C-alpha positions as CSV (number, residue, x, y, z in Angstrom):
1,M,0.5,-0.9,17.7
2,L,1.5,-3.9,15.5
3,R,4.1,-6.1,16.9
4,P,5.2,-9.8,16.8
5,F,3.3,-12.2,19.1
6,Q,4.5,-12.5,22.6
7,E,4.1,-15.3,25.2
8,R,1.6,-13.1,27.1
9,D,-0.6,-13.1,24.1
10,R,-1.4,-16.8,24.3
11,A,-4.4,-16.6,26.7
12,P,-6.2,-13.7,24.9
13,F,-5.4,-15.2,21.6
14,A,-7.1,-18.6,22.6
15,A,-10.0,-16.7,24.3
16,M,-10.6,-14.7,21.0
17,H,-10.7,-17.9,18.9
18,A,-13.1,-19.6,21.4
19,D,-15.6,-16.8,21.1
20,P,-18.5,-17.9,18.9
21,E,-19.3,-14.3,17.9
22,V,-15.7,-13.7,16.7
23,M,-15.7,-17.0,14.7
24,A,-19.3,-16.8,13.4
25,H,-18.1,-16.4,9.7
26,L,-15.4,-19.1,10.1
27,P,-15.8,-22.9,10.2
28,G,-16.0,-22.9,14.0
29,V,-14.5,-21.9,17.2
30,L,-10.9,-23.4,18.0
31,S,-9.9,-25.5,21.0
32,E,-7.1,-24.3,23.1
33,V,-4.8,-26.8,21.3
34,E,-5.9,-25.5,17.9
35,S,-5.5,-22.0,19.0
36,M,-1.9,-22.7,20.1
37,E,-1.2,-24.5,16.8
38,L,-2.3,-21.4,14.9
39,F,-0.4,-19.1,17.2
40,E,2.9,-21.0,16.5
41,E,2.2,-21.3,12.8
42,W,1.8,-17.5,12.5
43,R,4.8,-16.8,14.5
44,V,7.0,-19.2,12.4
45,Q,5.6,-17.8,9.1
46,A,6.4,-14.3,10.0
47,A,10.0,-15.2,11.0
48,R,10.6,-17.2,7.8
49,Q,8.9,-14.9,5.3
50,G,9.8,-11.6,6.8
51,F,6.0,-10.6,6.9
52,G,2.9,-12.2,8.3
53,V,0.3,-11.7,10.9
54,W,1.1,-9.4,13.9
55,A,-0.5,-8.9,17.2
56,V,-2.4,-5.6,17.7
57,E,-1.7,-3.9,21.0
58,E,-3.8,-1.1,22.4
59,R,-1.3,1.6,23.2
60,A,-2.9,3.0,26.3
61,T,-3.4,-0.4,28.2
62,K,-0.8,-2.6,26.4
63,A,-3.5,-5.2,26.1
64,F,-3.7,-7.7,23.1
65,V,-6.9,-6.8,21.2
66,G,-6.6,-8.9,18.0
67,C,-4.3,-9.6,15.1
68,V,-3.8,-8.2,11.6
69,G,-1.5,-9.1,8.8
70,L,-0.6,-10.5,5.3
71,A,-0.6,-14.1,4.4
72,P,-0.2,-16.1,1.2
73,V,-3.5,-17.6,0.1
74,R,-3.2,-21.5,0.8
75,F,-5.7,-22.8,-1.7
76,D,-6.1,-22.8,-5.4
77,A,-8.6,-20.4,-7.0
78,A,-9.0,-18.3,-10.1
79,F,-7.3,-15.4,-8.3
80,T,-4.3,-17.3,-6.8
81,P,-1.4,-17.1,-6.3
82,A,-2.1,-14.1,-4.1
83,V,-1.5,-12.5,-0.7
84,E,-4.3,-11.6,1.5
85,V,-4.8,-9.0,4.1
86,L,-6.7,-10.5,7.2
87,W,-7.8,-9.4,10.6
88,R,-9.4,-10.8,13.7
89,F,-10.4,-8.9,16.8
90,A,-11.6,-9.7,20.3
91,H,-15.3,-8.7,20.5
92,S,-14.4,-6.1,23.2
93,A,-12.4,-4.2,20.6
94,W,-15.2,-4.1,17.9
95,G,-16.5,-0.7,16.8
96,R,-13.4,1.3,17.9
97,G,-11.7,1.6,14.5
98,Y,-8.8,-0.7,15.4
99,A,-9.4,-3.0,12.5
100,T,-9.5,-0.2,9.9
101,E,-6.4,1.4,11.3
102,S,-4.3,-1.6,11.5
103,A,-5.3,-3.1,8.3
104,R,-4.4,0.2,6.6
105,D,-0.9,-0.2,8.2
106,A,-0.7,-3.7,6.9
107,L,-1.5,-2.6,3.4
108,D,1.1,0.1,3.6
109,V,3.7,-2.5,4.5
110,A,2.5,-4.7,1.6
111,F,2.9,-2.0,-1.0
112,S,5.7,0.4,0.2
113,R,8.0,-2.1,2.0
114,L,7.3,-5.5,0.3
115,G,6.4,-4.3,-3.2
116,F,3.4,-6.5,-3.7
117,P,1.5,-5.5,-6.8
118,R,-1.9,-6.6,-5.5
119,V,-3.5,-7.7,-2.2
120,V,-6.8,-9.5,-1.9
121,S,-9.3,-10.2,1.0
122,F,-12.4,-12.4,1.1
123,T,-15.1,-13.4,3.5
124,T,-18.6,-14.9,3.5
125,R,-21.5,-13.0,1.9
126,A,-23.1,-12.6,5.2
127,N,-20.1,-11.0,6.9
128,T,-21.1,-7.4,6.1
129,R,-18.9,-6.0,8.8
130,S,-15.8,-7.4,7.1
131,W,-16.6,-6.6,3.5
132,R,-17.7,-3.1,4.4
133,L,-14.3,-2.7,6.1
134,M,-12.7,-3.9,2.8
135,E,-14.5,-1.0,1.0
136,R,-13.3,1.5,3.6
137,L,-9.8,0.3,2.9
138,G,-10.3,1.2,-0.8
139,M,-10.7,-2.3,-1.9
140,R,-13.0,-3.1,-4.8
141,R,-15.3,-6.1,-5.1
142,A,-14.0,-8.5,-7.8
143,G,-16.6,-11.1,-7.7
144,E,-17.7,-14.2,-5.7
145,F,-16.3,-17.8,-5.4
146,A,-17.1,-21.1,-3.7
147,H,-14.4,-21.6,-1.1
148,P,-12.6,-24.8,-2.3
149,R,-12.0,-26.1,1.2
150,L,-15.7,-26.1,2.1
151,A,-18.5,-28.3,0.8
152,A,-20.6,-26.8,-1.9
153,D,-23.7,-26.9,0.5
154,D,-21.8,-25.5,3.5
155,R,-23.4,-22.3,4.8
156,L,-20.1,-20.6,4.5
157,S,-19.2,-21.7,1.0
158,A,-20.1,-18.6,-0.9
159,H,-17.5,-15.8,-0.5
160,V,-17.0,-12.4,-1.8
161,L,-13.6,-11.3,-3.1
162,Y,-12.1,-7.9,-2.8
163,V,-8.8,-6.7,-4.3
164,I,-6.6,-3.6,-4.1
165,D,-3.7,-2.8,-6.4
166,A,-0.5,-1.0,-5.4
167,P,-0.8,2.7,-5.8
168,V,1.1,4.2,-8.7
169,A,3.6,6.7,-7.7
170,P,3.1,10.0,-9.5
171,A,5.7,10.7,-12.1
172,A,8.3,13.3,-11.1
173,P,7.7,16.6,-12.9
174,D,10.0,17.4,-15.8
175,P,12.7,19.9,-14.9
176,P,12.1,23.4,-16.4
177,V,13.7,23.8,-19.8
178,A,14.7,27.2,-21.1
179,P,12.9,28.2,-24.4
180,P,15.1,28.2,-27.5
181,T,16.4,31.4,-28.9
182,A,14.4,33.1,-31.6
183,P,16.4,31.6,-34.6
184,E,15.8,28.0,-33.4
185,M,12.2,28.5,-32.4
186,A,9.9,25.9,-34.0
187,P,7.0,27.1,-35.9
188,A,3.7,27.1,-34.1
189,S,2.3,24.5,-36.4
190,A,5.0,22.0,-35.8
191,A,4.0,18.5,-34.4
192,T,4.9,17.8,-30.8
193,A,7.8,15.5,-30.2
194,P,7.0,11.9,-30.2
195,P,7.2,10.0,-26.9
196,G,10.4,8.1,-26.1
197,P,10.9,4.5,-27.0
198,P,9.0,2.0,-24.9
199,R,10.7,0.4,-22.1
200,R,12.1,-3.1,-22.7
201,Q,11.3,-6.0,-20.4
202,V,13.8,-7.7,-18.1
203,W,12.8,-10.8,-16.1
204,L,14.6,-12.0,-12.9
205,D,14.5,-15.6,-11.8
206,G,14.0,-14.7,-8.1
207,D,15.4,-18.1,-6.8
208,G,18.9,-17.3,-5.8
209,C,19.3,-14.1,-7.7
210,P,22.0,-12.1,-5.9
211,R,21.1,-8.9,-4.2
212,A,23.9,-7.1,-6.1
213,V,22.2,-8.2,-9.5
214,K,18.9,-6.8,-8.3
215,D,20.4,-3.5,-7.3
216,I,22.1,-3.2,-10.7
217,V,18.7,-3.8,-12.4
218,W,16.8,-1.5,-10.1
219,R,19.2,1.3,-11.0
220,A,18.8,0.6,-14.8
221,V,15.0,0.9,-14.3
222,Q,15.5,4.3,-12.6
223,R,17.5,5.5,-15.6
224,G,14.4,4.7,-17.8
225,P,15.2,2.2,-20.5
226,I,13.7,-1.0,-19.0
227,S,10.9,-2.5,-16.9
228,C,11.6,-5.4,-14.5
229,T,9.5,-8.3,-13.1
230,I,11.0,-10.7,-10.6
231,V,9.4,-14.1,-10.3
232,A,9.6,-16.4,-7.4
233,N,7.4,-18.8,-5.3
234,R,7.7,-16.5,-2.3
235,A,7.2,-12.8,-1.7
236,L,10.3,-10.7,-2.4
237,A,10.8,-7.1,-1.4
238,V,11.2,-4.8,-4.4
239,P,11.4,-1.0,-4.8
240,R,8.2,0.9,-5.0
241,H,8.4,1.9,-8.7
242,T,5.8,1.9,-11.5
243,H,8.1,-0.3,-13.7
244,I,9.1,-2.8,-11.1
245,R,6.9,-5.6,-10.0
246,S,7.0,-8.9,-8.2
247,V,5.1,-12.1,-9.2
248,V,4.6,-14.7,-6.6
249,V,3.8,-18.2,-8.1
250,Q,2.5,-21.2,-6.4
251,H,4.9,-23.5,-4.5
252,G,6.1,-26.5,-6.4
253,L,8.9,-27.8,-8.4
254,D,9.7,-25.7,-11.5
255,V,6.6,-23.6,-11.2
256,A,8.5,-20.3,-11.4
257,D,10.5,-21.7,-14.4
258,E,7.2,-22.7,-16.3
259,W,5.8,-19.2,-15.5
260,L,8.9,-17.5,-17.1
261,V,8.8,-19.8,-20.2
262,A,5.1,-19.0,-20.7
263,N,5.4,-15.2,-20.3
264,A,8.9,-14.1,-21.6
265,K,8.8,-13.0,-25.2
266,P,11.3,-13.1,-28.0
267,G,13.8,-10.3,-27.6
268,E,13.2,-9.8,-23.9
269,L,15.9,-10.5,-21.3
270,V,15.7,-13.2,-18.6
271,V,18.4,-13.3,-15.9
272,T,18.8,-16.8,-14.5
273,S,21.6,-19.3,-13.6
274,D,19.2,-22.3,-14.3
275,V,20.7,-23.9,-17.4
276,P,17.6,-26.1,-18.3
277,L,15.5,-23.0,-18.0
278,A,17.9,-21.0,-20.1
279,A,17.7,-23.8,-22.9
280,E,13.9,-23.5,-23.1
281,L,14.1,-19.7,-23.2
282,V,16.8,-19.5,-25.8
283,G,14.7,-21.9,-28.0
284,K,11.9,-19.2,-27.8
285,G,14.2,-16.5,-28.9
286,V,14.5,-14.9,-25.5
287,H,17.8,-13.4,-24.5
288,V,19.3,-15.1,-21.4
289,V,22.3,-14.2,-19.2
290,S,23.4,-15.5,-15.9
291,P,23.8,-13.3,-12.8
292,R,27.6,-13.3,-13.7
293,G,26.9,-11.9,-17.1
294,E,27.4,-15.1,-19.1
295,R,25.3,-15.3,-22.2
296,F,23.2,-18.4,-23.1
297,T,23.0,-18.7,-26.9
298,P,21.7,-21.2,-29.5
299,S,25.4,-22.0,-30.2
300,N,26.6,-22.7,-26.6
301,I,23.4,-23.9,-24.7
302,G,23.9,-27.6,-25.8
303,E,27.5,-27.6,-24.4
304,K,26.4,-25.9,-21.2
305,L,23.7,-28.5,-20.6
306,S,26.1,-31.3,-21.2
307,V,28.6,-29.8,-18.7
308,R,25.8,-29.3,-16.2
309,D,24.6,-32.9,-16.6
310,F,28.2,-34.2,-16.2
311,F,28.8,-32.4,-12.9
312,T,25.3,-33.4,-11.6
313,E,26.0,-37.1,-12.2
314,A,29.5,-36.8,-10.9
315,R,28.4,-35.3,-7.6
316,A,25.6,-37.9,-7.3
317,A,28.2,-40.7,-7.8
318,G,30.5,-39.3,-5.2
319,M,33.2,-38.5,-7.8
320,I,33.4,-34.9,-6.7
321,E,32.2,-33.0,-3.7
322,G,30.8,-29.4,-3.4
323,G,30.7,-27.5,-6.6
324,G,28.4,-24.7,-7.6
325,P,29.3,-21.1,-8.3
326,G,32.1,-19.4,-6.4
327,E,31.8,-16.1,-4.4
328,F,29.8,-13.4,-6.1
329,G,32.4,-10.6,-6.1
330,E,33.2,-7.4,-7.9
331,R,34.3,-9.3,-11.0
332,A,30.9,-11.1,-11.3
333,K,29.0,-7.9,-10.6
334,Q,30.9,-6.1,-13.3
335,G,30.3,-9.0,-15.7
336,F,26.5,-8.7,-15.1
337,A,26.4,-5.0,-15.5
338,N,28.4,-5.1,-18.7
339,A,26.0,-7.8,-20.1
340,L,23.0,-5.8,-19.1
341,D,24.4,-2.6,-20.8
342,R,25.1,-4.5,-24.0
343,W,21.6,-5.8,-24.2
344,I,20.0,-2.4,-23.4
345,A,22.3,-0.7,-26.0
346,H,22.4,-3.4,-28.7
347,G,19.9,-6.0,-27.9
348,V,22.5,-8.8,-27.6
């Protein structure tokens, strides 16, 4: 059973991290203080992110036997930003299938509940137990890399990387269609009907995007005309759908904005309330609307930047207090829904 860490887990957690065999492919065993720091770090991360590392409990005995979970990769590499699936088990629990079972559950959470498009895992070359488990999970080897937090001559530096992509849900079968009557029957030599128009791309600036806006977009994706990508510096839950994906960028000022500017193409739609970001996108020919349905255009973006700068300076000088958008109510939702429908129907 996967569950949050409990106070009674502290002693077995520390004992597991003090076992040289368990820690053989990590930089070293942990002291009790170091173990408790990691214990608290994982507890806090799970509470803040809505996902993380869980304790694994043996159902029959209620004993803590290890931990498994999902964690953002905390270093820079060619494959980051990324979320990894990880596991660590007491030696007494090895060889009983617990790691395979619990890691599969963690991957199911990653794809079906959190909507991650891809999950990675990595270990040292010599850790055959772990990378064989990765293969049992259906992960594929994607190469090797030198761990950036280890010296180049460290015995643990060389790592193997495995990845697994979210499964693609099979398309629903088309409903049966009655054959046309004889006068309307197409000749046998007629060409098959061309496929429908390609889906158009919508990008959501995930920072502060209201839930109601996301729901409106998800429903539009279900209807068929658009695909959607939500971009943020943290993992966000999205529906499991072929045409909905989430991109997690590295933490840092304006990193998500820079990613959107680099990837959104002319004619596509970005939903954001960030006026400077909107100005950059409009300059590229990208359509931009706010979560309230307000359009940013070449003719109005200069004025909106000036107003934004005035209020920013006025608040900093203490001339005004508070500010910011008002309550996101029915009027705001309807404004966004109308703007999205206009863009889908007319491209404006």
